[in-house]
C-alpha positions in Angstrom: 0.0 -0.1 0.0 1.2 3.6 -0.8 0.2 6.4 1.5 0.7 10.0 0.3 2.0 12.7 2.7 -1.4 14.4 2.3 -3.3 11.3 3.3 -1.1 10.8 6.3 -1.3 14.4 7.4 -4.9 15.5 6.5 -6.7 12.2 6.3 -6.2 11.2 9.8 -9.4 12.0 11.7 -12.5 10.1 12.4 -13.5 7.3 10.0 -10.4 8.3 7.8 -8.0 7.6 10.7 -9.7 4.3 11.4 -9.4 3.2 7.7 -5.8 4.2 7.4 -4.8 2.6 10.8 -6.4 -0.7 9.6 -4.3 -0.5 6.4 -1.2 0.2 8.4 -1.9 -2.5 10.7 -1.9 -4.9 7.8 1.8 -3.8 7.2 3.1 -3.7 10.6 1.6 -2.8 14.0 3.5 0.1 15.8 6.0 -1.2 18.2 5.2 -0.9 21.9 8.1 0.8 24.1 10.5 -1.6 25.7 10.6 -1.2 29.5 12.6 -0.2 31.4 13.4 2.6 29.1 17.1 3.5 28.5 18.1 7.1 29.1 17.3 9.4 26.3 20.8 10.1 25.3 21.6 6.3 24.9 18.4 5.9 22.8 19.3 8.8 20.5 22.8 7.5 19.8 21.6 4.1 19.1 18.9 5.4 16.8 21.4 7.5 14.8 23.8 4.6 14.5 21.0 2.2 13.4 20.1 4.4 10.2 21.3 3.2 6.9 23.0 5.6 4.5 19.8 6.4 2.4 17.7 7.1 5.5 20.4 9.1 7.3 20.6 11.3 4.1 16.9 12.1 4.4 16.6 12.3 8.2 19.9 13.9 9.5 20.7 17.5 9.2 23.4 19.7 10.8 22.6 21.1 14.3 22.2 24.7 13.0 19.8 23.8 10.2 16.7 26.0 10.0 14.4 23.0 10.3 15.4 22.8 13.9 13.5 26.1 14.3 10.4 25.0 12.4 7.2 24.2 14.1 3.6 23.9 12.9 0.3 22.7 14.4 -0.4 19.9 11.9 2.5 19.3 9.4 5.7 17.5 9.6 9.0 19.5 10.5 11.0 17.5 8.0 12.8 14.2 7.8 11.0 11.1 6.8 7.8 9.1 7.8 8.7 6.6 10.5 6.3 4.1 8.9 8.6 3.6 6.0 11.6 2.8 8.2 13.0 -0.7 9.3 11.4 -2.4 12.4 14.6 -1.7 14.6 14.4 2.1 13.8 10.7 2.2 14.5 11.3 0.5 17.8 14.0 2.9 18.8 11.6 5.8 17.8 8.8 4.3 20.0 11.2 4.1 23.0 12.3 7.7 22.4 8.9 9.0 22.3 7.9 7.5 25.7 11.3 8.4 27.2 10.6 12.2 26.3 7.4 12.2 28.2 6.2 11.7 31.8 3.7 8.9 32.7 0.9 11.4 32.3 2.2 12.4 29.0 2.3 8.8 27.8 -1.6 8.9 28.6 -2.2 12.2 26.8 0.4 13.2 24.2 0.4 9.7 22.8 -3.3 9.3 23.3 -4.4 12.2 21.0 -6.6 10.7 18.2 -4.1 10.1 15.4 -1.2 9.0 17.6 -3.4 6.6 19.6 -4.3 4.8 16.4 -1.0 4.7 14.5 1.6 5.2 17.2 5.0 6.5 16.0 4.0 5.3 12.5 2.2 8.6 12.1 5.3 10.8 12.8 8.2 12.1 10.8 11.7 11.8 12.3 14.3 14.5 12.0 17.7 14.5 13.7 19.6 17.7 14.0 23.3 17.1 14.9 24.9 13.9 16.0 23.7 12.4 19.3 26.8 11.3 21.4 29.2 13.5 19.4 28.1 17.2 20.1 24.8 19.1 20.3 21.7 17.3 18.9 18.0 17.4 18.8 15.6 15.0 17.6 12.0 16.0 16.4 9.0 13.7 15.9 6.2 15.5 14.1 2.9 15.1 12.4 -0.7 15.8 12.8 -1.2 17.8 16.0 2.3 16.9 17.4 5.8 18.4 17.3 7.5 16.4 20.0 11.2 17.5 20.7 13.5 15.0 22.2 16.8 15.9 23.9 15.9 18.7 26.3 17.0 22.3 26.2 19.3 23.3 23.4 22.5 25.2 23.5 20.7 28.5 23.0 18.9 27.9 26.3 15.4 27.2 25.1 13.4 24.8 27.2 12.7 21.5 25.3 14.9 22.7 22.5 12.1 24.9 21.0 8.3 25.1 20.7 6.4 22.0 21.7 3.0 21.3 19.9 0.3 19.0 21.0 -3.5 18.6 20.1 -6.4 16.2 19.8 -9.2 16.0 17.2 -11.7 14.7 19.8 -14.4 17.2 20.7 -14.2 18.7 17.2 -16.5 21.6 16.8 -18.1 20.8 20.2 -18.1 23.3 23.1 -16.0 22.1 25.9 -14.0 19.7 23.9 -15.8 16.4 25.3 -13.5 13.5 25.0 -10.3 15.4 24.3 -7.2 14.3 26.1 -6.6 17.8 27.2 -10.1 18.8 28.2 -8.8 19.2 31.8 -6.6 22.1 30.6 -9.5 24.0 29.1 -11.5 23.5 32.3 -8.6 24.8 34.5 -8.4 27.8 32.3 -12.1 28.5 32.2 -12.6 28.2 35.8 -9.7 30.5 36.5 -11.1 33.2 34.2 -14.5 32.7 35.8 -13.0 33.4 39.2 -12.1 37.0 38.1 -14.1 40.0 38.8 -16.3 41.5 36.0 -13.7 44.2 35.4 -10.8 41.7 35.3 -12.8 39.5 32.9 -13.5 42.3 30.5 -9.8 43.1 30.4 -9.0 39.5 29.8 -11.4 39.2 26.7 -9.8 40.2 23.4 -11.8 40.0 20.2 -9.5 38.1 17.8 -6.8 35.6 18.6 -3.3 35.9 17.0 -2.1 33.1 14.7 -1.8 29.9 16.7 1.8 29.3 15.5 3.0 32.8 16.7 4.8 31.7 19.8 8.2 33.4 19.3 9.2 35.0 22.6 8.9 38.9 22.2 11.3 40.2 24.9 10.8 43.0 27.3 9.6 45.4 24.5 6.8 43.0 23.6 3.1 44.0 23.7 0.9 41.4 25.0 -2.9 40.8 24.9 -5.1 40.8 28.0 -4.4 41.9 31.6 -1.1 41.7 33.5 -1.2 39.0 36.1 0.8 41.5 38.4 -2.4 43.4 38.7 -4.4 40.3 40.2 -4.5 39.2 43.6 -2.0 36.6 45.0 -4.6 33.9 45.0 -5.6 34.5 41.3 -2.1 34.8 40.2 -1.3 31.3 41.7 -3.8 29.8 39.3 -1.4 30.7 36.6 1.1 28.2 37.9 -1.6 25.6 38.1 -2.5 26.1 34.4 1.2 26.1 33.3 1.8 23.1 35.5 -1.0 21.3 33.8 1.0 21.6 30.5 4.5 21.0 31.8 3.6 17.9 33.8 3.3 15.8 30.6 7.2 15.9 30.1 10.0 14.6 32.2 10.9 16.2 35.4 14.3 17.4 34.3 12.9 19.1 31.2 9.8 20.6 32.9 12.1 21.7 35.8 14.2 23.6 33.4 11.2 25.4 31.9 10.1 26.4 35.4 13.8 27.8 36.0 13.5 29.8 32.9 10.0 31.2 34.0 11.1 31.8 37.6 14.5 33.2 36.5 12.7 35.9 34.4 10.4 37.3 37.1 7.9 34.4 37.5 4.3 34.5 37.1 3.9 38.2 37.6 5.5 39.0 34.2 2.8 37.1 32.3 -0.4 38.5 30.7 -3.6 36.5 30.4 -6.1 36.7 27.5 -9.0 34.7 26.2 -10.4 35.4 22.7 -13.9 35.8 21.2 -12.9 34.4 17.9 -9.9 32.8 16.2 -8.1 34.7 13.6 -9.0 32.0 11.0 -12.8 32.5 11.9 -15.0 29.9 13.3 -17.4 30.1 16.3 -17.7 33.2 18.5 -17.4 32.7 22.3 -20.0 35.6 22.8 -21.2 35.7 26.3 -19.9 32.2 27.1 -16.4 31.1 28.1 -13.8 31.1 25.6 -12.0 28.0 24.3 -9.0 30.1 23.2 -6.6 30.9 26.0 -3.1 32.6 25.9 -0.6 33.2 28.7 2.4 35.3 27.6 5.5 36.9 29.2 8.6 38.4 27.6 10.2 34.9 27.6 7.4 32.4 27.5 4.1 31.8 25.5 1.4 29.2 26.2 -1.2 29.2 23.4 -4.3 27.0 23.9 -6.6 27.0 20.8 -9.6 24.9 21.6 -11.8 26.0 18.6 -12.8 23.9 16.6 -10.6 21.3 18.3 -7.4 21.4 20.3 -4.2 22.9 18.9 -1.8 23.9 21.6 1.7 25.4 21.4 4.2 26.7 24.0 7.7 28.1 23.9 9.9 28.9 26.9 13.2 30.5 26.7 15.9 31.6 29.4 16.5 34.7 27.5 13.5 36.5 25.9 15.9 39.0 24.1 17.3 36.2 22.2 14.6 34.2 20.4 15.7 30.9 18.7 17.1 32.0 15.2 18.9 29.6 13.0 20.6 29.2 9.7 22.0 31.6 7.4 21.7 35.4 8.3 19.7 37.0 5.5 19.7 40.6 6.5 18.1 43.2 8.8 14.3 43.6 9.1 13.7 47.5 9.9 10.3 46.8 11.4 8.1 44.1 12.7 5.9 42.5 9.9 2.6 40.9 11.1 -0.9 40.3 9.5 -1.2 42.2 6.3 2.5 43.1 6.3 3.4 39.4 6.0 0.8 38.9 3.5 2.3 41.8 1.4 5.9 40.4 1.8 4.8 37.0 0.5 3.0 38.5 -2.4 6.3 40.3 -3.4 8.0 36.9 -3.0 5.4 35.3 -5.3 5.7 37.8 -8.0 9.6 37.8 -7.8 9.5 33.9 -8.2 7.1 33.9 -11.3 6.3 35.8 -14.3 2.7 36.4 -13.0 0.6 39.6 -13.5 -0.6 39.5 -9.9 0.0 37.7 -6.7 -2.5 36.7 -3.9 -1.7 35.2 -0.4 -4.6 34.5 2.0 -4.6 36.7 4.9 -5.6 33.9 7.2 -2.7 31.7 6.0 -0.3 34.1 7.8 1.1 31.9 10.5 3.2 34.3 12.6 5.3 37.6 12.4 8.7 38.6 11.3 10.3 40.5 14.2 12.5 43.6 13.8 16.2 42.8 13.6 18.4 40.2 12.1 16.7 37.6 10.2 17.9 34.1 9.4 16.5 31.3 7.2 14.8 29.7 10.2 12.8 32.7 10.8 11.4 32.5 7.3 10.9 28.6 7.7 8.7 29.5 10.7 7.0 32.5 9.1 5.8 30.1 6.2 5.4 27.0 8.3 2.8 25.5 6.0 5.3 24.3 3.4 3.4 25.8 0.6 4.8 25.6 -2.9 4.7 28.4 -5.5 1.9 28.1 -8.1 0.5 30.1 -11.0 -3.1 30.1 -12.0 -3.9 30.9 -15.6 -7.4 32.4 -15.5 -9.8 34.7 -17.3 -10.9 37.8 -15.6 -14.5 36.6 -15.5 -13.6 33.6 -13.5 -12.2 35.8 -10.6 -14.9 36.6 -8.0 -15.8 40.4 -7.8 -14.5 40.6 -4.2 -11.1 38.9 -5.1 -10.9 41.0 -8.3 -11.3 44.3 -6.3 -8.6 43.0 -4.0 -6.2 42.3 -6.8 -7.0 45.6 -8.5 -6.1 47.6 -5.4 -2.5 46.1 -5.8 -2.4 47.8 -9.2 -3.7 47.0 -12.8 -7.2 45.9 -14.0 -8.7 42.5 -14.6 -11.1 42.5 -17.7 -13.6 39.7 -18.0 -12.3 38.8 -21.5 -8.7 38.7 -20.8 -6.3 36.0 -19.4 -4.1 36.6 -16.5 -1.4 34.8 -14.6 -1.9 35.0 -10.8 0.8 33.7 -8.4 -0.6 31.8 -5.5 0.4 28.7 -3.4 -0.4 25.2 -4.2 -3.2 25.0 -1.5 -5.2 28.0 -3.2 -4.5 26.6 -6.7 -6.0 23.2 -5.8 -9.1 24.9 -4.0 -9.5 27.7 -6.4 -13.3 28.2 -6.2 -13.1 28.4 -2.4 -10.6 31.3 -2.7 -12.6 33.1 -5.5 -10.6 31.6 -8.5 -13.5 29.5 -10.1 -11.6 28.3 -13.2 -8.4 28.4 -14.9 -5.4 26.1 -15.2 -3.0 25.6 -12.4 0.9 25.2 -12.7 2.6 24.1 -9.5 6.3 24.1 -9.2 8.6 22.3 -6.9 9.8 25.5 -5.4 8.8 25.9 -1.7 7.4 29.4 -0.8 9.8 29.6 2.2 12.8 28.8 -0.1 11.6 31.5 -2.6 11.4 33.8 0.4 15.1 33.2 1.3 16.0 33.9 -2.3 14.1 37.1 -2.3 15.5 38.4 1.0 19.0 37.7 0.0 18.5 39.8 -3.2 16.1 42.5 -2.0 16.3 42.5 1.9 13.1 43.2 3.8 10.4 45.9 3.6 11.2 49.2 5.1 
């Protein structure tokens, strides 16, 4: 049986997950961990040594590779699918996955819908560096999971970078019934309900930021919601309970270092708390009811819990909030922070630069984060375009572009006439779902060029917008 990357990543929910799990089971059941588990360092070195030359070429990258910085709530972070690897390698990956979690983490992180059915077969393996011979990090990634193995990195970031977890259970249901992480939502909602009406008003923010926007902002950052320092000691203490509910899923040494980072940067009093009426990508509004989107943020840490329509949660904890993780080749200096429409405009410039198109269009709700002011490296662009889209061009007649999209494109300059044909640069997801985005016809040409790589080329040549 041949499984495509999109089947594995996007087809793993509900009946689709069960069908794929059955097919995978006919190939080989995911291995169970071998107890007692060896230390993570030993397992990592054994795994690296077990790779054949071909697998190593697809799985192992240098320690400073930009993929080590990459995170996303539902796609792989690089490497190769564990399902395709020999039994011995799959066994070691299973052992590592369990060794990088606490007992509670085994029951939750590895019990989210996709992983509970397919085990480590559903993950991609990436190794940065060489375990046992210098700094290293192992990343297991896939639907609703970026699990980092190896602890803090040399840059002083807890867990080596952002951790991502989630669960499809409770999809589109208020309260996330059945989710492995429903308890975290309940903790957060009970905490917010304990606030005074004025405090709750300050906590509630209309629109949530992009879920993948968890880069630490430093002391100059602006944060949504209210400062915990303005709450009573009893109410502030509940912040520790919420953070503990996240960190308890990981080994004591790793979670302990995360607490050292938090407390070494001023502790709970430095955080802001926000909940949101609606996600930036739309969906159901919380209205007068409790929100399912909660964010705790300080200059050196971010905890983003997005329970609408189902759970995607991301967190990032650094020892130094003034030095966010930034890897790879330095591309230049960004003179001002880009977010929202600024990021969208940047990617449209990149799309035009990479093609001979007449227009370019990038969906505003595809913006996954922001580009900070200062020195920018390739890893920063890998995070900014974490969806791994490819550059595409739609050849389309003006009459097949929706009125709303036509007005939007014409504001960029030029005019679309009904009887004329145009080349519009987009990403592969838009090209494949054209009518959904206002392009109800035409012919798509999709290249092998990733938008993030096109952005690197553009930045080398043109720098960043002033």
